[in-house]
C-alpha positions in Angstrom: 0.0 0.0 0.0 1.9 3.0 -1.2 0.0 6.1 -0.4 1.2 9.2 -2.0 -0.3 12.5 -1.1 0.1 14.6 -4.3 -0.2 18.1 -3.4 -0.5 20.0 -5.6 3.0 39.2 -7.1 4.7 42.3 -10.3 2.6 39.1 -8.8 2.1 36.5 -11.4 0.0 33.4 -10.6 0.5 30.3 -12.7 -1.9 27.4 -12.0 -1.4 27.3 -8.2 2.2 28.5 -8.3 3.0 32.2 -7.7 5.9 34.3 -8.9 6.8 37.7 -7.3 9.7 40.0 -7.3 11.3 40.9 -4.0 13.5 43.9 -3.4 16.4 44.1 -5.8 19.9 43.1 -4.7 22.2 46.0 -4.0 24.3 45.0 -7.0 24.1 42.6 -10.0 25.5 39.1 -9.6 25.7 35.9 -11.5 27.5 32.6 -11.1 26.9 32.9 -7.4 25.8 30.6 -4.6 23.1 31.0 -1.9 22.1 29.4 1.3 19.1 29.7 3.6 20.1 30.3 7.2 17.6 31.1 10.0 14.9 32.2 7.6 17.2 34.5 5.6 18.9 34.1 2.2 22.7 34.6 2.0 24.2 35.3 -1.4 27.8 34.4 -1.7 30.3 35.8 -4.2 29.7 35.6 -8.0 30.5 37.8 -10.9 29.5 41.5 -10.7 28.3 43.6 -13.6 31.9 44.0 -14.9 32.6 40.3 -14.8 34.9 40.5 -11.7 34.8 37.9 -9.0 33.4 39.3 -5.7 33.9 38.5 -2.0 30.6 40.2 -1.1 28.1 38.4 1.0 24.5 39.8 0.7 21.7 38.9 3.1 18.0 39.1 2.1 15.4 39.2 4.9 12.1 37.9 3.5 10.0 39.2 6.5 11.0 42.8 5.8 11.9 42.5 2.1 15.3 44.2 2.7 19.0 43.5 2.0 22.0 44.0 4.1 25.7 43.1 4.0 27.5 40.4 6.0 31.2 40.0 6.4 32.9 39.3 3.0 34.4 36.0 2.1 38.2 35.6 2.5 38.6 36.2 -1.2 36.6 36.8 -4.4 34.9 33.8 -5.9 32.7 32.8 -8.8 30.9 29.6 -9.8 31.3 28.7 -6.2 29.0 26.6 -3.9 27.3 26.9 -0.6 25.4 24.7 1.9 23.8 25.0 5.3 24.4 22.1 7.6 24.0 21.8 11.4 22.8 25.4 11.6 26.0 26.7 9.9 26.6 28.3 6.5 29.5 26.9 4.5 31.3 28.3 1.4 33.4 26.1 -0.9 34.0 25.1 -4.5 36.6 27.8 -5.4 40.3 28.6 -5.1 42.2 25.5 -4.1 39.3 23.7 -2.5 39.2 25.7 0.7 36.2 25.5 2.9 34.9 28.3 5.1 32.2 28.4 7.8 30.3 31.5 8.8 29.8 32.5 12.4 26.6 34.6 12.8 27.5 35.7 16.3 30.8 37.2 15.4 29.9 37.9 11.7 33.1 36.2 10.6 34.5 33.4 8.4 36.8 30.6 9.6 38.7 28.0 7.6 37.9 24.3 7.8 39.4 21.3 6.1 39.9 21.7 2.4 38.2 19.2 0.0 40.3 16.6 -1.9 39.1 18.2 -5.2 38.1 21.8 -5.9 34.6 21.2 -7.4 34.6 24.6 -9.1 32.5 25.9 -12.0 29.3 25.1 -9.9 29.0 21.6 -8.5 25.8 20.0 -7.2 25.3 20.2 -3.5 23.1 18.4 -1.0 22.9 18.0 2.8 22.0 14.6 4.4 22.1 14.1 8.2 24.1 17.4 8.5 26.8 16.2 6.1 27.5 18.1 2.9 27.5 16.2 -0.4 29.3 17.8 -3.3 29.3 16.2 -6.8 30.9 17.2 -10.1 32.5 20.4 -11.0 35.9 21.2 -12.5 39.2 20.7 -10.6 38.3 17.0 -10.3 39.7 14.1 -12.2 36.6 13.4 -14.3 33.9 15.9 -13.2 32.0 12.9 -11.8 33.6 12.9 -8.3 31.5 12.9 -5.1 32.8 14.0 -1.8 31.1 14.2 1.6 32.1 16.7 4.4 31.5 15.8 8.0 31.4 19.1 10.0 31.8 17.2 13.3 34.9 15.3 12.3 36.0 18.2 10.0 36.9 15.6 7.3 36.1 14.9 3.6 35.5 11.4 2.3 35.5 10.5 -1.4 32.5 8.4 -2.4 31.4 6.6 -5.6 31.4 8.9 -8.7 28.4 9.8 -10.8 28.1 8.3 -14.3 27.8 11.6 -16.1 30.6 14.2 -16.0 29.3 17.7 -15.4 29.8 21.2 -14.1 27.3 24.1 -14.0 25.0 21.6 -12.4 22.5 21.5 -9.5 21.2 19.1 -6.9 18.9 18.5 -4.0 18.1 16.0 -1.3 14.8 14.1 -1.0 14.1 11.4 1.6 17.8 11.0 2.3 18.9 10.6 -1.3 21.0 13.1 -3.3 19.7 14.0 -6.8 21.9 15.7 -9.4 20.5 17.1 -12.6 21.6 19.0 -15.7 25.0 20.6 -16.3 27.6 20.2 -19.0 31.1 18.7 -19.4 32.7 21.8 -21.0 31.9 25.1 -22.8 32.3 23.2 -26.0 29.8 20.5 -25.3 26.0 20.7 -25.1 24.1 20.7 -21.9 22.8 17.4 -20.5 19.3 16.4 -19.4 20.6 13.6 -17.2 19.2 13.0 -13.7 21.0 10.7 -11.3 20.3 9.8 -7.6 22.9 8.8 -5.0 21.9 6.5 -2.1 24.3 6.9 0.9 23.2 3.6 2.3 24.6 1.7 -0.6 27.2 4.2 -2.0 25.5 3.7 -5.4 24.2 6.0 -8.1 21.1 5.2 -10.2 19.7 6.8 -13.3 16.3 8.4 -13.3 14.2 9.8 -16.2 15.9 12.7 -18.0 14.8 16.2 -17.5 12.6 17.4 -20.3 14.9 20.4 -21.2 18.6 19.8 -21.3 20.4 22.8 -19.7 23.3 23.9 -17.6 23.9 26.9 -15.3 20.5 26.0 -13.8 19.1 26.2 -10.2 17.3 23.5 -8.2 15.5 23.3 -4.8 13.4 20.8 -3.0 9.9 21.6 -1.8 7.2 19.0 -1.0 9.6 16.2 -1.6 9.9 17.2 -5.3 12.9 18.6 -7.2 12.1 22.0 -8.7 14.5 23.1 -11.5 14.7 26.6 -12.9 16.3 28.5 -15.8 19.8 27.7 -17.1 21.5 28.1 -20.5 22.9 26.3 -23.5 26.3 27.7 -24.4 26.4 26.2 -27.9 23.0 27.6 -28.9 23.5 30.9 -27.0 20.1 30.3 -25.3 19.0 31.4 -21.8 16.3 29.2 -20.4 13.3 30.1 -18.4 11.7 26.7 -18.1 10.4 25.4 -14.7 10.3 21.6 -14.5 9.6 19.4 -11.5 10.7 15.8 -10.7 8.5 13.7 -8.4 10.4 10.7 -7.0 7.1 9.0 -5.9 5.9 8.8 -9.5 9.4 8.8 -11.0 8.2 11.4 -13.6 8.7 15.0 -14.6 6.1 17.7 -15.2 6.5 21.1 -16.9 5.1 24.3 -15.5 4.9 27.8 -17.0 8.2 29.6 -17.4 9.9 32.0 -15.0 9.0 35.7 -15.5 12.6 36.3 -16.6 15.0 33.6 -17.8 18.3 33.4 -16.0 21.5 31.4 -15.9 24.3 31.2 -13.4 21.8 31.0 -10.6 21.3 29.2 -7.4 18.0 28.4 -5.5 17.3 28.3 -1.8 14.0 27.2 -0.3 12.5 28.5 2.9 9.2 26.7 3.6 7.2 26.6 0.4 9.1 29.6 -1.1 12.0 29.3 -3.5 14.4 32.3 -3.8 16.4 32.9 -7.0 18.4 36.1 -6.8 20.5 37.5 -9.7 21.7 35.5 -12.6 22.7 36.2 -16.2 20.1 37.8 -18.4 21.7 36.9 -21.7 24.4 34.5 -22.9 27.8 34.9 -21.2 28.4 37.8 -18.8 25.2 39.7 -18.1 24.6 39.9 -14.4 21.3 41.1 -13.0 20.0 42.2 -9.6 16.5 40.7 -9.8 15.1 38.8 -6.8 12.6 36.2 -8.2 10.6 34.4 -5.6 8.5 31.3 -6.4 5.8 30.2 -4.0 4.5 26.6 -4.2 0.8 26.7 -3.3 0.1 23.4 -1.5 -3.4 22.0 -1.5 -4.9 19.6 1.0 -3.1 16.3 0.9 -4.7 13.3 -0.8 -4.0 9.6 -0.6 -2.4 8.2 -3.8 0.1 5.7 -5.1 -0.4 2.3 -3.6 2.1 -0.6 -3.1 2.1 -3.8 -1.1 4.5 -6.7 -0.9 3.4 -10.1 0.2 3.6 -13.8 -0.5 1.2 -14.8 -3.3 -0.3 -18.3 -3.0 -3.2 -19.8 -4.9 -7.0 -19.9 -4.6 -8.2 -17.6 -1.8 -4.6 -16.7 -0.9 -3.7 -14.7 -3.9 -2.9 -11.0 -3.4 -5.8 -8.6 -3.7 -5.4 -4.8 -3.7 -8.3 -2.4 -3.4 -8.5 1.3 -4.1 -11.1 4.1 -4.6 -11.1 6.8 -7.2 -12.9 9.9 -5.7 -13.9 13.1 -7.4 -15.8 14.2 -10.5 -13.4 13.2 -13.3 -11.5 10.2 -14.5 -8.1 9.2 -12.9 -5.3 7.9 -15.1 -3.3 5.2 -13.3 -0.8 2.5 -14.0 -1.2 -0.8 -12.1 1.8 -3.2 -11.9 2.4 -6.7 -10.7 6.1 -7.1 -9.9 7.9 -10.3 -9.1 11.2 -11.3 -10.8 13.0 -7.9 -10.3 12.5 -8.2 -6.5 15.3 -10.7 -6.6 17.9 -8.0 -7.3 16.9 -6.4 -4.0 17.6 -9.5 -2.0 13.9 -10.6 -1.7 13.9 -14.4 -1.5 11.5 -16.5 -3.6 10.1 -13.8 -5.9 7.0 -14.7 -7.9 8.5 -15.8 -11.3 5.6 -14.8 -13.6 2.9 -12.6 -12.0 -0.4 -12.0 -13.8 -2.7 -9.0 -13.1 -6.4 -8.5 -13.2 -8.4 -5.3 -12.7 -12.0 -5.5 -11.5 -14.6 -2.7 -11.0 -16.9 -2.2 -8.0 -19.4 -4.9 -9.3 -16.6 -7.5 -9.6 -16.6 -7.4 -13.4 -13.2 -8.0 -15.0 -12.3 -4.8 -16.9 -8.6 -5.4 -17.8 -5.9 -8.0 -17.5 -2.2 -8.5 -18.4 0.4 -11.2 -18.3 3.8 -9.8 -19.4 3.6 -6.1 -19.9 5.2 -6.1 -23.4 2.2 -7.9 -24.7 -1.1 -6.0 -24.4 -4.3 -8.0 -23.8 -7.1 -6.2 -25.5 -10.5 -6.3 -23.8 -12.7 -4.4 -21.4 -11.3 -0.9 -20.9 -8.1 -1.8 -22.8 -8.8 -0.9 -26.5 -5.4 -0.5 -28.0 -1.7 -1.5 -27.5 -0.3 0.0 -24.3 3.4 -0.9 -24.5 4.6 2.5 -25.6 2.4 4.3 -23.1 3.8 2.1 -20.3 7.4 2.9 -21.4 6.5 6.6 -21.6 5.0 6.6 -18.1 8.4 6.1 -16.4 7.0 3.0 -14.6 7.7 0.2 -17.1 8.5 -3.0 -15.1 12.1 -4.1 -15.1 11.3 -7.7 -16.3 9.3 -8.7 -19.3 7.4 -11.3 -17.3 6.0 -8.7 -15.0 2.6 -7.2 -15.7 1.2 -3.7 -16.1 -2.1 -2.0 -17.1 -2.8 1.7 -17.8 -6.4 2.7 -17.1 -8.5 5.9 -17.2 -10.9 5.2 -14.3 -14.1 7.0 -13.4 -14.9 7.4 -9.7 -15.6 4.1 -8.0 -14.1 1.1 -6.3 -11.5 -1.1 -8.0 -9.7 -4.3 -7.2 -6.3 -5.5 -8.5 -5.6 -9.2 -8.2 -2.1 -10.7 -8.5 -1.7 -14.5 -9.2 1.2 -16.6 -10.4 1.0 -18.2 -13.9 0.1 -21.9 -13.6 -0.6 -21.5 -9.9 3.0 -20.7 -9.0 3.7 -19.0 -5.7 6.2 -16.4 -4.5 6.7 -12.9 -3.2 5.2 -10.2 -5.3 4.5 -6.4 -5.3 1.2 -4.9 -6.4 1.3 -1.2 -7.2 -1.0 1.6 -8.3 0.6 4.8 -9.5 -1.3 8.0 -10.1 0.0 9.3 -13.5 -2.8 11.8 -14.0 -1.7 14.7 -11.8 -3.8 17.8 -11.9 -7.2 16.1 -12.6 -10.3 16.6 -10.5 -10.1 13.1 -9.0 -7.9 11.4 -6.5 -7.0 8.0 -5.2 -8.8 7.3 -2.0 -8.8 4.8 0.9 -6.7 1.7 0.1 -6.4 -1.9 1.2 -4.6 -5.1 0.4 -5.5 -8.6 1.3 -3.0 -11.5 1.2 -1.7 -14.5 3.1 0.6 -13.4 5.9 3.5 -15.8 6.7 6.7 -15.2 8.7 10.1 -13.8 8.2 10.5 -12.2 4.7 6.9 -13.2 3.8 5.0 -10.9 6.2 2.9 -8.2 4.6 4.7 -5.0 3.9 3.1 -1.8 2.7 4.5 1.7 2.1 3.0 5.1 1.7 4.2 8.6 1.0 3.0 11.8 2.5 3.9 14.9 0.3 3.2 18.5 1.1 3.7 21.1 3.8 0.7 19.9 5.9 0.4 16.8 8.0 -1.9 14.0 7.0 -4.2 12.3 9.6 -4.7 8.6 8.8 -5.8 5.4 10.5 -3.9 2.3 9.6 -5.5 -1.1 10.3 -4.5 -4.7 10.4 -7.6 -6.9 10.1 -7.8 -10.7 10.5 -10.6 -12.4 12.5 -13.5 -10.4 11.1 -12.6 -11.6 7.6 -14.2 -15.0 8.4 -17.7 -13.5 8.4 -17.1 -12.7 4.7 -16.2 -16.3 3.9 -12.5 -15.8 3.8 -10.8 -19.1 4.9 -7.9 -19.2 7.4 -8.0 -15.6 8.6 -5.0 -14.4 10.6 -6.1 -14.8 14.2 -4.2 -12.1 15.9 -2.5 -9.5 13.6 0.1 -7.0 14.8 0.9 -3.7 13.2 4.1 -1.7 13.0 4.6 1.8 11.4 8.1 2.8 10.3 9.3 6.1 8.9 11.5 6.6 5.8 14.9 5.7 7.5 13.2 2.5 8.9 12.8 3.7 12.5 9.8 2.2 14.3 7.5 5.1 15.2 4.4 3.3 16.3 3.0 -0.2 16.9 -0.2 -1.9 18.0 -1.4 -5.4 19.0 -5.1 -5.3 19.8 -6.6 -1.9 19.1 -8.4 -1.5 22.4 -4.9 -1.4 24.1 -2.8 1.6 23.0 1.0 1.1 23.0 2.5 4.4 24.0 5.8 5.2 22.2 7.2 7.0 19.2 4.6 9.3 17.7 1.9 7.8 20.0 1.8 9.9 23.1 -1.7 9.2 24.5 -4.4 6.6 24.6 -6.0 6.2 21.1 -9.0 4.0 21.8 -11.6 6.7 21.9 -10.1 8.4 18.8 -10.3 5.1 16.9 -13.9 4.6 17.9 -14.8 8.1 16.9 -13.0 7.7 13.5 -15.8 5.3 12.3 -13.1 2.8 11.4 -12.7 0.8 14.6 -11.9 -2.9 13.9 -14.8 -5.3 14.7 -12.6 -7.7 16.6 -10.6 -6.7 19.7 -7.6 -8.8 18.5 -7.2 -6.7 15.4 -4.8 -3.7 15.4 -5.1 0.0 14.5 -3.0 3.2 14.7 -4.0 6.8 14.2 -1.2 9.0 13.1 -0.7 12.6 12.1 2.2 12.3 9.7 4.4 15.0 8.1 5.8 14.7 4.6 7.9 11.5 4.1 7.9 7.8 3.4 6.3 5.3 5.7 6.0 1.6 5.9 3.3 -0.6 7.6 4.2 -4.2 8.5 1.6 -6.8 9.4 2.6 -10.0 11.2 0.9 -12.7 13.2 1.4 -12.9 17.0 3.9 -15.7 17.9 4.6 -16.2 14.2 1.1 -17.4 13.3 0.0 -17.2 9.7 -3.2 -16.5 7.8 -5.1 -14.1 5.6 -5.1 -10.5 6.7 -6.2 -7.1 5.4 -4.0 -4.0 5.6 -5.8 -0.7 5.2 -5.1 3.0 5.3 -7.9 5.5 5.6 -7.6 9.3 5.1 -9.4 10.8 8.1 -9.4 14.3 6.7 -11.2 13.9 3.4 
């Protein structure tokens, strides 16, 4: 069960996103770096109007829309980098690789350990667990190098390199992973559209769908667990870009939004809350610094439940895997439904289902679509034409030809996805529903998955994502005994429920909903709240948790007490619809 909450002044409003111009910088700048510290935006170095490197540090105060000066950098820089980690502002990526940290109390800069490589000409920067990640840039052996700075130890560590060499690039961190996008290898090569992501847990890079517009000298920031990319240039075509493009890791896809009011290159973006600040930048190709202060506000709507995913052991007969979801609203919702098996093996999942099949049923139980091997479309029901190219274009094509997928435009109603093994084979599989129709008048609603819960690696595991600036109040349930009244054989007699956050930390648990387990995010008795929700389980041995969850990834795990097995139902209900 993957739940994704897709959230979706001169003042200029663009389909829920607002541009405005703040007070102009005291002087023009481009090829600069910025950092957001204590609610203010610091602009470090860059070229001035005459093309000279500057040591100036400007500070923008959003609350008063005013600028002031901070202590200058130790020397003039351009195409430099900046980061805020552990409440401190750092400047690097210039000179010989020196690193400086700013002290707000004394308004001064102090030297720290230099990096192994310079990472000049604008590297990509991200911060994970208060450590600074710097990728690419010149002054490195291949412009692919990644280094990590630990402020506590005052040390730099070289990590696995990117696959694409680049400078004039940008990056951001989402859910503990470092994304790098765009850039170029030299002034004599074209800009790249490549997007890569680094996982610190594995020290590995992975490729993601390319950005729609190849560009370098761009800016990127993270808001609502999405990577927002702005502006840039292409030096070969003498083009300055104004495009705004957004990558959503939950859907592994890009969307394009209306352009910036004024295209810029040699820029940097810093986010404070749901506002993204983009000061200065080059107006035209080459040196053409400006003093504009463009501010982009991401207007977040109420969170909704979306993308669904559950992993469980698929058996036969009544013990296949059954996923249910609801389309709510007034219009159709475009989704892709997947049944994944073989590719789970590469993630260390034992006994993956070798050849999963997929059926889609409507609220009446009628079969409206099916698939066995996604590269061969089965026409019938709502599937009226070959879907292979659409599945590839969605960004969610399965990784193995034996896995199954269906794209469907669904009107409001209840739907059920059923996963079986070909010829009654068994194994661990993943059933998923991805919302690929963002911006429509319908949403994915309350979700559930029924499967046979075993032990060890074959318990039922569901994940969900909350995106946005608001918290989402949900109730998560693990149902077993009451399934027998619906004729389900061998229900799980006593299901337990765990809730984990993105890093895997246990943040809540329950065994028997009428007894609250205090700990993690559960700070008070929940029995009355569960009863008042209208979703109290019918049997006292079933489990439930109510949670107010901020943006992030979450995992729900259903097991049987004392390693018992049986059929169970895992559900997530949105309590604030």
